[in-house]
Each structure stands twice: as structure tokens, then as C-alpha cells.
N, C-alpha and C positions, 0 to 999 in steps of 0.2 A: 161673962161668957161661961157656959156650963163646964162642969168638970170633964176633962178629956177622957177619963177612965169610965165614962158612963157605959152601962151595959145595953142601953137602948140607943141604937143609931138614929141620927137625925135624918129626915128625908132629904134627898138631893134634888135640887132644882137646876136642871140643865137646859130645858126648853126655854128659849127666849120669850115666847109668848106667856108661858106660865110664870116666869120670873117677873116680867113686866106687870102682870096682873097682881101678883103677890106684893110687889113693891107698892103698887097703887093702893091696894087694900090696907097695907100697913101704914101708908101715909095718912090715911083717914083716922087711924087710931093713935098715931105717934104725934107728939107735940113738936118735934123738930127732926131735922135730917139725921142727927146723931141717934135719936131714938129709932128711926127706921133701920139704920145699920145694926143697932143693938138687937132689936127684935128679930131681924132677918137672920143674923148669925147665931142667935140663941136657939132658933127653931128649925133652921135649915142649914144644910151644907151647900154653899153656892160658890160660883166663880166671882170673886170680889171685883175683878176687872169688868165683868159683864154688868154687875150692879152699878159700878161707878159710871159706866157709859149710860145707864138709864136715868140716874139722878142728875138734876141740873147742877152745873158747877157753882160752887160757892165763891162768888167774887168778893174781894175785899171792898169795903166802903171807900169811896174816893176821898182823898184829903184835898180840899180846895184851898188854894193859896189865896191870901188876901189880895184884893184889887189894888193896883198901883194908881196913884192919882198924879 
């Protein structure tokens, strides 16, 4: 995350359509969901709850129990 004392403010994304478009574009350049978060917060000031609503939930992998015989 960039230094909070930066003299250059980051642009703010409040419009849901622009936020969704930006997340989509960053998704093409990022290797993972974590990279999307990092790129977005490094370059823009955003509502993180709005971003979380746009990104698909990361579900844990199911742990399958062995079959009983």
C-alpha cells in the first residue's frame, strides 16, 4: 500500500458502474483476487465493501470424507 503521507491524492471511485469496470479491467492484468485488491487500493480510494460485493466470494475447497463400506 502506498505511503499515507503522499502529496498526490489517489482518484476516488464512487460510481458503481466505474468501480465495476475498473475491477473488471484490473482482473485481466492481475494474477489473482489478491492482486486485484492490491492494485485497486494502490491506485484508487474506494469503498472496500462495494468492491467486496463485486468480487466473487472465495469459497473454501470442500473436504470430502472417505466413503464408508
